[in-house]
N, CA, C and O atoms as a Tinker XYZ file with bonds, in Angstrom:
   392  protein
     1  N     10.480000   53.851000   68.344000    73     2
     2  CA    10.112000   53.547000   69.715000    64     1     3
     3  C      9.002000   54.507000   70.130000    63     2     4     5
     4  O      9.115000   55.719000   69.944000    81     3
     5  N      7.949000   53.963000   70.685000    73     3     6
     6  CA     6.881000   54.820000   71.186000    64     5     7
     7  C      7.005000   54.949000   72.713000    63     6     8     9
     8  O      7.912000   54.382000   73.322000    81     7
     9  N      6.089000   55.696000   73.310000    73     7    10
    10  CA     6.156000   55.965000   74.747000    64     9    11
    11  C      6.062000   54.687000   75.577000    63    10    12    13
    12  O      6.786000   54.539000   76.562000    81    11
    13  N      5.187000   53.769000   75.196000    73    11    14
    14  CA     5.045000   52.501000   75.926000    64    13    15
    15  C      6.312000   51.672000   75.870000    63    14    16    17
    16  O      6.720000   51.082000   76.871000    81    15
    17  N      6.934000   51.625000   74.703000    73    15    18
    18  CA     8.189000   50.872000   74.562000    64    17    19
    19  C      9.297000   51.523000   75.375000    63    18    20    21
    20  O     10.127000   50.828000   75.962000    81    19
    21  N      9.317000   52.859000   75.416000    73    19    22
    22  CA    10.301000   53.569000   76.226000    64    21    23
    23  C     10.128000   53.229000   77.700000    63    22    24    25
    24  O     11.107000   52.961000   78.396000    81    23
    25  N      8.900000   53.240000   78.172000    73    23    26
    26  CA     8.624000   52.934000   79.577000    64    25    27
    27  C      9.034000   51.503000   79.901000    63    26    28    29
    28  O      9.649000   51.259000   80.939000    81    27
    29  N      8.705000   50.560000   79.032000    73    27    30
    30  CA     9.068000   49.158000   79.255000    64    29    31
    31  C     10.583000   48.985000   79.336000    63    30    32    33
    32  O     11.093000   48.321000   80.238000    81    31
    33  N     11.290000   49.582000   78.395000    73    31    34
    34  CA    12.751000   49.436000   78.378000    64    33    35
    35  C     13.402000   50.130000   79.574000    63    34    36    37
    36  O     14.329000   49.592000   80.179000    81    35
    37  N     12.921000   51.308000   79.909000    73    35    38
    38  CA    13.462000   52.044000   81.049000    64    37    39
    39  C     13.194000   51.298000   82.354000    63    38    40    41
    40  O     14.057000   51.248000   83.231000    81    39
    41  N     12.006000   50.722000   82.483000    73    39    42
    42  CA    11.676000   49.956000   83.698000    64    41    43
    43  C     12.602000   48.763000   83.859000    63    42    44    45
    44  O     13.061000   48.480000   84.965000    81    43
    45  N     12.881000   48.058000   82.763000    73    43    46
    46  CA    13.752000   46.884000   82.865000    64    45    47
    47  C     15.196000   47.276000   83.167000    63    46    48    49
    48  O     15.884000   46.567000   83.902000    81    47
    49  N     15.668000   48.399000   82.609000    73    47    50
    50  CA    17.047000   48.819000   82.863000    64    49    51
    51  C     17.246000   49.378000   84.269000    63    50    52    53
    52  O     18.336000   49.273000   84.830000    81    51
    53  N     16.192000   49.974000   84.842000    73    51    54
    54  CA    16.306000   50.574000   86.173000    64    53    55
    55  C     15.808000   49.659000   87.289000    63    54    56    57
    56  O     15.977000   49.968000   88.469000    81    55
    57  N     15.193000   48.532000   86.919000    73    55    58
    58  CA    14.669000   47.625000   87.928000    64    57    59
    59  C     13.449000   48.187000   88.642000    63    58    60    61
    60  O     13.213000   47.881000   89.811000    81    59
    61  N     12.676000   49.005000   87.943000    73    59    62
    62  CA    11.478000   49.600000   88.531000    64    61    63
    63  C     10.249000   48.968000   87.892000    63    62    64    65
    64  O     10.343000   48.314000   86.854000    81    63
    65  N      9.097000   49.170000   88.521000    73    63    66
    66  CA     7.863000   48.682000   87.920000    64    65    67
    67  C      7.491000   49.589000   86.744000    63    66    68    69
    68  O      7.909000   50.745000   86.674000    81    67
    69  N      6.700000   49.039000   85.828000    73    67    70
    70  CA     6.265000   49.846000   84.687000    64    69    71
    71  C      5.396000   51.015000   85.139000    63    70    72    73
    72  O      5.455000   52.104000   84.568000    81    71
    73  N      4.588000   50.776000   86.171000    73    71    74
    74  CA     3.713000   51.830000   86.671000    64    73    75
    75  C      4.518000   53.005000   87.214000    63    74    76    77
    76  O      4.229000   54.158000   86.892000    81    75
    77  N      5.531000   52.717000   88.040000    73    75    78
    78  CA     6.365000   53.775000   88.609000    64    77    79
    79  C      7.157000   54.480000   87.516000    63    78    80    81
    80  O      7.297000   55.703000   87.533000    81    79
    81  N      7.669000   53.716000   86.576000    73    79    82
    82  CA     8.435000   54.297000   85.474000    64    81    83
    83  C      7.541000   55.174000   84.615000    63    82    84    85
    84  O      7.968000   56.241000   84.174000    81    83
    85  N      6.317000   54.749000   84.372000    73    83    86
    86  CA     5.360000   55.547000   83.610000    64    85    87
    87  C      5.084000   56.884000   84.272000    63    86    88    89
    88  O      4.975000   57.904000   83.591000    81    87
    89  N      4.969000   56.890000   85.607000    73    87    90
    90  CA     4.758000   58.136000   86.341000    64    89    91
    91  C      5.951000   59.067000   86.186000    63    90    92    93
    92  O      5.783000   60.275000   86.017000    81    91
    93  N      7.164000   58.504000   86.242000    73    91    94
    94  CA     8.378000   59.305000   86.089000    64    93    95
    95  C      8.436000   59.920000   84.689000    63    94    96    97
    96  O      8.690000   61.116000   84.544000    81    95
    97  N      8.202000   59.106000   83.666000    73    95    98
    98  CA     8.246000   59.591000   82.282000    64    97    99
    99  C      7.177000   60.663000   82.064000    63    98   100   101
   100  O      7.463000   61.706000   81.476000    81    99
   101  N      5.962000   60.421000   82.526000    73    99   102
   102  CA     4.895000   61.410000   82.375000    64   101   103
   103  C      5.215000   62.706000   83.105000    63   102   104   105
   104  O      4.944000   63.792000   82.593000    81   103
   105  N      5.789000   62.599000   84.298000    73   103   106
   106  CA     6.177000   63.795000   85.058000    64   105   107
   107  C      7.268000   64.567000   84.326000    63   106   108   109
   108  O      7.216000   65.794000   84.244000    81   107
   109  N      8.248000   63.856000   83.800000    73   107   110
   110  CA     9.335000   64.496000   83.063000    64   109   111
   111  C      8.795000   65.257000   81.852000    63   110   112   113
   112  O      9.173000   66.405000   81.619000    81   111
   113  N      7.918000   64.622000   81.087000    73   111   114
   114  CA     7.355000   65.264000   79.906000    64   113   115
   115  C      6.496000   66.468000   80.279000    63   114   116   117
   116  O      6.503000   67.475000   79.571000    81   115
   117  N      5.763000   66.374000   81.373000    73   115   118
   118  CA     4.942000   67.490000   81.842000    64   117   119
   119  C      5.818000   68.668000   82.251000    63   118   120   121
   120  O      5.517000   69.813000   81.913000    81   119
   121  N      6.894000   68.395000   82.974000    73   119   122
   122  CA     7.795000   69.456000   83.428000    64   121   123
   123  C      8.459000   70.147000   82.238000    63   122   124   125
   124  O      8.558000   71.374000   82.207000    81   123
   125  N      8.910000   69.368000   81.267000    73   123   126
   126  CA     9.522000   69.947000   80.073000    64   125   127
   127  C      8.500000   70.790000   79.319000    63   126   128   129
   128  O      8.816000   71.894000   78.877000    81   127
   129  N      7.284000   70.284000   79.168000    73   127   130
   130  CA     6.223000   71.019000   78.460000    64   129   131
   131  C      5.889000   72.330000   79.161000    63   130   132   133
   132  O      5.717000   73.359000   78.508000    81   131
   133  N      5.797000   72.296000   80.487000    73   131   134
   134  CA     5.484000   73.509000   81.248000    64   133   135
   135  C      6.607000   74.537000   81.128000    63   134   136   137
   136  O      6.343000   75.734000   81.015000    81   135
   137  N      7.853000   74.075000   81.151000    73   135   138
   138  CA     8.984000   74.991000   81.000000    64   137   139
   139  C      8.967000   75.648000   79.624000    63   138   140   141
   140  O      9.206000   76.849000   79.500000    81   139
   141  N      8.687000   74.864000   78.599000    73   139   142
   142  CA     8.633000   75.416000   77.249000    64   141   143
   143  C      7.455000   76.375000   77.084000    63   142   144   145
   144  O      7.568000   77.381000   76.384000    81   143
   145  N      6.331000   76.069000   77.724000    73   143   146
   146  CA     5.173000   76.963000   77.672000    64   145   147
   147  C      5.501000   78.313000   78.306000    63   146   148   149
   148  O      4.960000   79.342000   77.901000    81   147
   149  N      6.392000   78.304000   79.303000    73   147   150
   150  CA     6.838000   79.540000   79.948000    64   149   151
   151  C      8.024000   80.155000   79.206000    63   150   152   153
   152  O      8.640000   81.107000   79.684000    81   151
   153  N      8.335000   79.603000   78.037000    73   151   154
   154  CA     9.436000   80.037000   77.180000    64   153   155
   155  C     10.801000   79.914000   77.853000    63   154   156   157
   156  O     11.713000   80.687000   77.558000    81   155
   157  N     10.942000   78.958000   78.742000    73   155   158
   158  CA    12.235000   78.626000   79.327000    64   157   159
   159  C     12.959000   77.666000   78.393000    63   158   160   161
   160  O     12.343000   77.056000   77.520000    81   159
   161  N     14.255000   77.537000   78.577000    73   159   162
   162  CA    15.065000   76.584000   77.833000    64   161   163
   163  C     15.349000   75.402000   78.743000    63   162   164   165
   164  O     15.653000   75.590000   79.920000    81   163
   165  N     15.255000   74.189000   78.218000    73   163   166
   166  CA    15.543000   72.980000   78.985000    64   165   167
   167  C     16.812000   72.359000   78.399000    63   166   168   169
   168  O     16.822000   71.898000   77.258000    81   167
   169  N     17.882000   72.356000   79.200000    73   167   170
   170  CA    19.165000   71.815000   78.747000    64   169   171
   171  C     19.437000   70.500000   79.457000    63   170   172   173
   172  O     19.493000   70.450000   80.686000    81   171
   173  N     19.606000   69.438000   78.683000    73   171   174
   174  CA    19.978000   68.132000   79.215000    64   173   175
   175  C     21.375000   67.852000   78.668000    63   174   176   177
   176  O     21.528000   67.403000   77.532000    81   175
   177  N     22.386000   68.119000   79.480000    73   175   178
   178  CA    23.773000   68.058000   79.033000    64   177   179
   179  C     24.083000   66.696000   78.422000    63   178   180   181
   180  O     23.807000   65.654000   79.018000    81   179
   181  N     24.658000   66.723000   77.227000    73   179   182
   182  CA    25.001000   65.511000   76.508000    64   181   183
   183  C     23.873000   64.992000   75.638000    63   182   184   185
   184  O     24.124000   64.287000   74.660000    81   183
   185  N     22.630000   65.327000   75.974000    73   183   186
   186  CA    21.479000   64.867000   75.188000    64   185   187
   187  C     21.029000   65.948000   74.225000    63   186   188   189
   188  O     20.985000   65.728000   73.015000    81   187
   189  N     20.690000   67.127000   74.761000    73   187   190
   190  CA    20.266000   68.202000   73.888000    64   189   191
   191  C     19.557000   69.313000   74.627000    63   190   192   193
   192  O     19.406000   69.284000   75.848000    81   191
   193  N     19.122000   70.304000   73.843000    73   191   194
   194  CA    18.476000   71.479000   74.395000    64   193   195
   195  C     17.137000   71.706000   73.702000    63   194   196   197
   196  O     17.054000   71.732000   72.474000    81   195
   197  N     16.091000   71.868000   74.510000    73   195   198
   198  CA    14.772000   72.222000   74.012000    64   197   199
   199  C     14.587000   73.718000   74.237000    63   198   200   201
   200  O     14.888000   74.222000   75.319000    81   199
   201  N     14.100000   74.422000   73.239000    73   199   202
   202  CA    13.853000   75.848000   73.391000    64   201   203
   203  C     12.651000   76.243000   72.544000    63   202   204   205
   204  O     12.185000   75.479000   71.699000    81   203
   205  N     12.164000   77.447000   72.790000    73   203   206
   206  CA    11.042000   77.989000   72.025000    64   205   207
   207  C     11.594000   79.089000   71.130000    63   206   208   209
   208  O     12.342000   79.954000   71.585000    81   207
   209  N     11.225000   79.051000   69.872000    73   207   210
   210  CA    11.655000   80.058000   68.924000    64   209   211
   211  C     10.432000   80.692000   68.287000    63   210   212   213
   212  O      9.371000   80.072000   68.220000    81   211
   213  N     10.574000   81.909000   67.826000    73   211   214
   214  CA     9.466000   82.608000   67.175000    64   213   215
   215  C      9.680000   82.544000   65.672000    63   214   216   217
   216  O     10.766000   82.837000   65.172000    81   215
   217  N      8.642000   82.161000   64.966000    73   215   218
   218  CA     8.685000   82.150000   63.505000    64   217   219
   219  C      7.877000   83.345000   63.010000    63   218   220   221
   220  O      6.720000   83.512000   63.395000    81   219
   221  N      8.467000   84.165000   62.173000    73   219   222
   222  CA     7.735000   85.335000   61.684000    64   221   223
   223  C      6.647000   84.940000   60.688000    63   222   224   225
   224  O      6.664000   83.844000   60.128000    81   223
   225  N      5.708000   85.849000   60.480000    73   223   226
   226  CA     4.678000   85.591000   59.470000    64   225   227
   227  C      5.342000   85.651000   58.095000    63   226   228   229
   228  O      6.364000   86.312000   57.905000    81   227
   229  N      4.733000   84.943000   57.142000    73   227   230
   230  CA     5.306000   84.938000   55.803000    64   229   231
   231  C      4.217000   84.663000   54.780000    63   230   232   233
   232  O      3.147000   84.151000   55.109000    81   231
   233  N      4.507000   85.011000   53.541000    73   231   234
   234  CA     3.578000   84.766000   52.438000    64   233   235
   235  C      4.125000   83.606000   51.623000    63   234   236   237
   236  O      5.313000   83.563000   51.303000    81   235
   237  N      3.246000   82.667000   51.289000    73   235   238
   238  CA     3.640000   81.521000   50.471000    64   237   239
   239  C      2.635000   81.350000   49.340000    63   238   240   241
   240  O      1.501000   81.823000   49.414000    81   239
   241  N      3.070000   80.679000   48.315000    73   239   242
   242  CA     2.207000   80.426000   47.168000    64   241   243
   243  C      1.755000   78.966000   47.204000    63   242   244   245
   244  O      2.575000   78.062000   47.362000    81   243
   245  N      0.439000   78.739000   47.057000    73   243   246
   246  CA    -0.099000   77.387000   47.008000    64   245   247
   247  C      0.233000   76.780000   45.642000    63   246   248   249
   248  O     -0.104000   77.362000   44.611000    81   247
   249  N      0.886000   75.620000   45.627000    73   247   250
   250  CA     1.277000   75.033000   44.343000    64   249   251
   251  C      0.092000   74.675000   43.439000    63   250   252   253
   252  O      0.198000   74.785000   42.218000    81   251
   253  N     -1.026000   74.252000   44.017000    73   251   254
   254  CA    -2.168000   73.818000   43.211000    64   253   255
   255  C     -2.845000   74.979000   42.485000    63   254   256   257
   256  O     -3.250000   74.847000   41.330000    81   255
   257  N     -2.965000   76.114000   43.172000    73   255   258
   258  CA    -3.733000   77.230000   42.618000    64   257   259
   259  C     -2.879000   78.437000   42.254000    63   258   260   261
   260  O     -3.308000   79.279000   41.465000    81   259
   261  N     -1.686000   78.534000   42.812000    73   259   262
   262  CA    -0.841000   79.697000   42.588000    64   261   263
   263  C     -1.233000   80.886000   43.447000    63   262   264   265
   264  O     -0.622000   81.950000   43.344000    81   263
   265  N     -2.244000   80.724000   44.295000    73   263   266
   266  CA    -2.736000   81.797000   45.149000    64   265   267
   267  C     -1.756000   82.066000   46.286000    63   266   268   269
   268  O     -1.209000   81.128000   46.866000    81   267
   269  N     -1.528000   83.341000   46.610000    73   267   270
   270  CA    -0.680000   83.714000   47.737000    64   269   271
   271  C     -1.505000   83.702000   49.019000    63   270   272   273
   272  O     -2.619000   84.226000   49.049000    81   271
   273  N     -0.965000   83.111000   50.070000    73   271   274
   274  CA    -1.634000   83.116000   51.376000    64   273   275
   275  C     -0.648000   83.580000   52.435000    63   274   276   277
   276  O      0.566000   83.483000   52.259000    81   275
   277  N     -1.180000   84.080000   53.523000    73   275   278
   278  CA    -0.356000   84.493000   54.654000    64   277   279
   279  C     -0.337000   83.386000   55.693000    63   278   280   281
   280  O     -1.380000   82.836000   56.048000    81   279
   281  N      0.847000   83.064000   56.177000    73   279   282
   282  CA     0.990000   82.153000   57.306000    64   281   283
   283  C      1.331000   83.040000   58.500000    63   282   284   285
   284  O      2.334000   83.753000   58.463000    81   283
   285  N      0.519000   83.012000   59.557000    73   283   286
   286  CA     0.742000   83.915000   60.679000    64   285   287
   287  C      1.997000   83.561000   61.473000    63   286   288   289
   288  O      2.485000   82.432000   61.421000    81   287
   289  N      2.501000   84.537000   62.200000    73   287   290
   290  CA     3.641000   84.309000   63.079000    64   289   291
   291  C      3.221000   83.323000   64.163000    63   290   292   293
   292  O      2.058000   83.273000   64.561000    81   291
   293  N      4.199000   82.531000   64.635000    73   291   294
   294  CA     3.883000   81.569000   65.695000    64   293   295
   295  C      5.141000   81.200000   66.450000    63   294   296   297
   296  O      6.257000   81.520000   66.039000    81   295
   297  N      4.938000   80.532000   67.547000    73   295   298
   298  CA     6.049000   80.000000   68.327000    64   297   299
   299  C      6.200000   78.531000   67.990000    63   298   300   301
   300  O      5.209000   77.842000   67.748000    81   299
   301  N      7.442000   78.042000   67.971000    73   299   302
   302  CA     7.700000   76.644000   67.663000    64   301   303
   303  C      8.744000   76.102000   68.633000    63   302   304   305
   304  O      9.606000   76.841000   69.109000    81   303
   305  N      8.658000   74.814000   68.918000    73   303   306
   306  CA     9.638000   74.164000   69.784000    64   305   307
   307  C     10.818000   73.737000   68.926000    63   306   308   309
   308  O     10.645000   73.197000   67.834000    81   307
   309  N     12.012000   73.985000   69.432000    73   307   310
   310  CA    13.237000   73.628000   68.721000    64   309   311
   311  C     14.022000   72.662000   69.597000    63   310   312   313
   312  O     14.063000   72.812000   70.818000    81   311
   313  N     14.643000   71.671000   68.966000    73   311   314
   314  CA    15.513000   70.752000   69.689000    64   313   315
   315  C     16.869000   70.750000   69.005000    63   314   316   317
   316  O     16.967000   70.534000   67.797000    81   315
   317  N     17.901000   70.989000   69.779000    73   315   318
   318  CA    19.261000   70.928000   69.258000    64   317   319
   319  C     19.949000   69.764000   69.960000    63   318   320   321
   320  O     20.104000   69.767000   71.181000    81   319
   321  N     20.358000   68.773000   69.181000    73   319   322
   322  CA    20.986000   67.580000   69.742000    64   321   323
   323  C     22.321000   67.926000   70.385000    63   322   324   325
   324  O     23.066000   68.770000   69.887000    81   323
   325  N     22.614000   67.255000   71.509000    73   323   326
   326  CA    23.866000   67.456000   72.211000    64   325   327
   327  C     24.985000   66.609000   71.626000    63   326   328   329
   328  O     24.765000   65.788000   70.736000    81   327
   329  N     26.175000   66.823000   72.137000    73   327   330
   330  CA    27.371000   66.148000   71.637000    64   329   331
   331  C     27.246000   64.634000   71.754000    63   330   332   333
   332  O     27.555000   63.916000   70.803000    81   331
   333  N     26.802000   64.142000   72.895000    73   331   334
   334  CA    26.740000   62.699000   73.120000    64   333   335
   335  C     25.763000   62.020000   72.166000    63   334   336   337
   336  O     26.088000   60.986000   71.582000    81   335
   337  N     24.588000   62.580000   72.005000    73   335   338
   338  CA    23.591000   61.952000   71.133000    64   337   339
   339  C     24.024000   62.015000   69.671000    63   338   340   341
   340  O     23.791000   61.069000   68.918000    81   339
   341  N     24.653000   63.124000   69.260000    73   339   342
   342  CA    25.154000   63.209000   67.879000    64   341   343
   343  C     26.216000   62.159000   67.626000    63   342   344   345
   344  O     26.218000   61.522000   66.573000    81   343
   345  N     27.127000   61.966000   68.584000    73   343   346
   346  CA    28.187000   60.966000   68.428000    64   345   347
   347  C     27.606000   59.558000   68.392000    63   346   348   349
   348  O     28.059000   58.723000   67.608000    81   347
   349  N     26.617000   59.286000   69.225000    73   347   350
   350  CA    25.988000   57.967000   69.254000    64   349   351
   351  C     25.314000   57.658000   67.922000    63   350   352   353
   352  O     25.463000   56.558000   67.390000    81   351
   353  N     24.584000   58.610000   67.392000    73   351   354
   354  CA    23.912000   58.400000   66.106000    64   353   355
   355  C     24.939000   58.233000   64.993000    63   354   356   357
   356  O     24.775000   57.374000   64.126000    81   355
   357  N     25.983000   59.033000   65.006000    73   355   358
   358  CA    27.016000   58.936000   63.976000    64   357   359
   359  C     27.709000   57.575000   64.024000    63   358   360   361
   360  O     27.959000   56.971000   62.981000    81   359
   361  N     28.020000   57.090000   65.228000    73   359   362
   362  CA    28.641000   55.774000   65.365000    64   361   363
   363  C     27.730000   54.681000   64.834000    63   362   364   365
   364  O     28.191000   53.746000   64.179000    81   363
   365  N     26.435000   54.795000   65.116000    73   363   366
   366  CA    25.477000   53.800000   64.629000    64   365   367
   367  C     25.394000   53.828000   63.102000    63   366   368   369
   368  O     25.380000   52.782000   62.455000    81   367
   369  N     25.340000   55.020000   62.543000    73   367   370
   370  CA    25.227000   55.130000   61.090000    64   369   371
   371  C     26.444000   54.547000   60.370000    63   370   372   373
   372  O     26.323000   54.049000   59.250000    81   371
   373  N     27.601000   54.608000   61.002000    73   371   374
   374  CA    28.810000   54.067000   60.396000    64   373   375
   375  C     28.805000   52.540000   60.369000    63   374   376   377
   376  O     29.525000   51.934000   59.576000    81   375
   377  N     28.001000   51.917000   61.227000    73   375   378
   378  CA    27.944000   50.446000   61.256000    64   377   379
   379  C     27.000000   49.881000   60.211000    63   378   380   381
   380  O     27.023000   48.679000   59.946000    81   379
   381  N     26.167000   50.730000   59.609000    73   379   382
   382  CA    25.206000   50.265000   58.615000    64   381   383
   383  C     25.918000   49.922000   57.300000    63   382   384   385
   384  O     26.851000   50.618000   56.901000    81   383
   385  N     25.478000   48.846000   56.624000    73   383   386
   386  CA    26.098000   48.528000   55.334000    64   385   387
   387  C     25.715000   49.542000   54.278000    63   386   388   389
   388  O     24.627000   50.118000   54.315000    81   387
   389  N     26.615000   49.755000   53.341000    73   387   390
   390  CA    26.339000   50.746000   52.290000    64   389   391
   391  C     25.975000   50.100000   51.028000    63   390   392
   392  O     25.711000   50.784000   50.038000    81   391
């Protein structure tokens, strides 16, 4: 599902116009992005938690050349799925044929 499909489905389920729903989705994503940029944690109970984590610098070997390179330290966004979303995905996976 892409952003446009999300907006279309959300608009139909909420009885809102696509334009209004698009503004809501864009605002939500902007607010989450700004919170993460400020290194805040965003907790959506039952869905999951977005947080910023620091990855230390490390040395890795390039498989093609065998040369060692340094990867600098950086910040990364982390998402930890909540109980409800994990249960929903697990229930769906159990319905798939093996």
